[in-house]
C-alpha positions in Angstrom: -46.8 -10.5 13.8 -46.8 -8.4 10.6 -44.5 -5.9 12.3 -41.9 -8.5 13.4 -39.8 -8.5 10.1 -39.7 -4.7 10.2 -38.4 -4.7 13.8 -35.8 -7.3 12.9 -34.5 -5.4 9.9 -34.3 -2.2 12.0 -32.3 -4.0 14.7 -29.9 -5.6 12.2 -29.4 -2.2 10.5 -28.6 -0.5 13.9 -26.1 -3.3 14.8 -24.4 -2.9 11.5 -24.1 0.8 11.9 -22.7 0.4 15.4 -20.1 -2.1 14.1 -19.1 0.3 11.4 -18.7 3.1 13.9 -16.6 0.9 16.2 -14.3 -0.2 13.4 -14.0 3.3 12.1 -13.1 4.6 15.6 -10.4 1.9 16.0 -8.8 2.6 12.7 -5.5 4.5 12.8 -5.2 8.1 11.6 -3.8 8.9 8.2 -0.1 9.4 7.9 1.2 13.0 7.9 4.2 14.8 6.6 4.5 12.7 3.5 7.6 13.7 1.5 9.5 12.5 -1.5 13.3 12.7 -1.3 16.4 11.2 -3.0 14.9 11.7 -6.5 16.6 9.8 -9.3 15.8 8.9 -12.8 14.3 5.5 -11.9 13.8 5.7 -8.1 12.6 7.8 -5.2 12.3 7.6 -1.5 9.0 8.2 0.3 8.9 9.0 4.0 6.1 9.9 6.4 5.1 10.3 10.1 2.5 8.6 12.2 0.7 10.2 15.1 1.8 8.9 18.5 -0.3 6.6 20.5 -1.5 4.4 17.7 -0.4 0.8 17.0 0.8 0.6 13.4 1.8 -2.7 11.9 2.4 -1.8 8.3 1.7 0.6 5.5 0.2 0.7 2.0 1.5 3.0 -0.8 -0.5 3.7 -3.9 1.6 4.9 -6.8 0.2 6.1 -10.1 1.8 7.8 -13.1 -0.1 11.1 -13.8 -0.5 10.5 -17.5 -1.4 6.8 -17.2 -4.2 4.7 -15.9 -2.0 2.0 -14.3 -1.9 2.1 -10.5 0.6 0.3 -8.4 0.2 -0.7 -4.7 3.0 -1.5 -2.3 1.9 -3.2 0.9 4.1 -4.3 3.8 3.0 -5.5 7.2 4.8 -6.5 10.5 7.2 -3.5 10.1 7.8 -0.2 11.8 9.4 1.4 8.8 8.4 5.0 8.0 10.1 5.1 4.6 10.0 3.1 1.4 12.0 3.2 -1.8 10.1 3.3 -5.1 11.9 1.3 -7.8 11.4 0.9 -11.6 10.1 4.4 -12.2 10.2 6.0 -15.6 12.6 8.8 -16.1 11.3 12.4 -16.5 7.8 11.3 -15.5 5.1 12.7 -13.1 3.8 10.5 -10.4 1.2 10.8 -7.7 1.4 8.8 -4.4 -0.7 8.3 -1.3 0.2 6.5 2.0 -2.1 4.5 4.3 -1.3 3.1 7.7 -2.3 -0.4 8.6 -3.5 -0.9 12.2 -4.9 -3.8 14.2 -8.4 -3.1 13.1 -7.9 -2.1 9.5 -6.3 0.6 7.3 -6.4 4.4 7.8 -7.7 6.9 5.4 -5.3 7.8 2.6 -2.9 10.7 3.1 -2.9 13.8 1.0 -1.9 13.3 -2.7 1.8 14.0 -3.2 3.1 14.8 -6.7 6.7 14.5 -7.8 8.7 14.2 -11.0 11.6 11.9 -11.6 14.9 13.1 -13.1 16.4 12.5 -16.4 19.4 10.2 -16.9 21.6 13.1 -17.6 20.6 14.9 -14.4 22.8 14.5 -11.3 22.4 15.6 -7.7 25.3 17.6 -6.2 27.1 15.4 -3.8 26.1 16.1 -0.2 26.0 14.3 3.2 22.2 13.6 2.9 22.9 11.1 0.1 24.8 8.9 2.5 21.4 7.8 4.0 20.0 6.8 0.6 19.2 3.0 0.6 20.5 2.7 -3.0 23.8 4.3 -2.0 24.0 2.0 1.0 23.3 -1.0 -1.2 26.1 -0.1 -3.6 28.5 0.4 -0.7 27.5 -2.9 0.8 28.2 -4.7 -2.5 31.6 -2.9 -2.8 32.4 -4.0 0.7 31.5 -7.6 -0.1 33.7 -7.5 -3.2 36.7 -6.0 -1.2 36.3 -8.7 1.4 36.3 -11.5 -1.2 39.5 -10.1 -2.8 41.2 -10.0 0.6 40.2 -13.6 1.4 41.5 -14.8 -2.0 44.8 -12.9 -1.5 45.3 -14.4 2.0 44.6 -18.0 0.7 47.1 -17.5 -2.2 49.8 -16.3 0.3 49.2 -19.3 2.6 49.4 -21.7 -0.4 52.7 -20.1 -1.4 54.1 -20.4 2.2 53.1 -24.1 2.2 54.8 -24.8 -1.1 58.0 -23.0 0.0 58.0 -25.0 3.3 57.7 -28.3 1.3 60.6 -27.4 -1.0 62.8 -26.5 1.9 61.9 -29.7 3.7 62.9 -31.7 0.6 66.2 -29.8 0.2 67.1 -30.5 3.9 66.2 -34.1 3.6 68.4 -34.6 0.4 71.3 -32.8 2.2 71.0 -35.1 5.2 71.0 -38.3 3.0 74.1 -37.0 1.0 76.0 -36.3 4.3 75.2 -39.8 5.6 76.6 -41.3 2.4 79.8 -39.3 2.5 80.4 -40.3 6.1 80.0 -44.0 5.3 82.7 -44.0 2.5 85.9 -43.2 4.6 85.2 -45.8 7.2 85.0 -48.6 4.6 88.2 -47.4 2.8 90.5 -47.3 5.9 89.3 -50.6 7.4 92.1 -53.2 7.8 91.7 -56.3 5.7 91.2 -59.5 7.5 94.2 -61.9 7.5 93.6 -65.5 7.0 94.2 -67.7 10.1 94.8 -71.3 10.2 97.3 -73.2 8.1 99.8 -70.3 7.5 99.9 -69.3 11.1 100.3 -72.9 12.2 103.1 -73.5 9.7 104.9 -70.4 10.9 105.0 -71.5 14.5 105.4 -75.3 13.7 108.5 -76.9 15.5 111.3 -78.2 13.3 111.7 -82.0 13.3 114.3 -83.3 15.8 117.2 -85.4 14.5 119.1 -87.8 16.8 122.5 -88.9 15.6 123.8 -92.1 17.1 127.6 -92.9 16.6 128.6 -96.6 16.6 
C-alpha cells in the first residue's frame, strides 16, 4: 500500500505527457514567407503563407517597437486571410513582428522575427501598379466612389424637382388660358341675343276689332 501513491503519480505524469504530445502533434505549423510590404509612415501590410493540408481558422500577430517595451497583439479567428494591415504606427520607427497560425487544437509556434522600419511623412513611394492592391488605397477609392454616387443622386433629385415645378407651372398657364377663352366665348352670345318683346295687352290692342256702328234712317 505504501507504493500505491507512487504508482498513481507516475500514471498521471505519463497521461499528462501523452496529452501534451497529442496536442503538440495536432498544432498547425508556423507560418512561412512572412513579408512586410506597402510601407508607409503610419501603416504597413504583413502577409504570410501557410503549409497546405492544415486547417487554419485564424492568426495572431505580435507587434513590438524595437526601442520600446510595449507589445501589441492582433488576433483574428474565423478567417482565411493571409494578410493584415498594421495601423497607428510611428513614423521612422523600427518594429519587430511575428505571426502564429490558429488551428482547431491551438496555436502554432511563432514564425521568424521580421524587422521593418516605417517611412517618414516626407517619404513617398513611386507610383506603381502594386499599390492598387493596398487596402488603404482601396479604402480611399471606395470612399471617393461613395461621394461620387451621392453627388449623382443629389443632382438627379434636383433635376426631377425642377421638371415637376415646370410641369405645374405649365399646367397652371394652360388652365388660365382655357378659363379666359371660355369667358370670351360667352360674351358675344349675350350681346347679340334679341330682346324679348312683351306680349299681352299691346298685341291684343293691335289686333282688336273696331266697334261696329249701325245707322238707322227714319
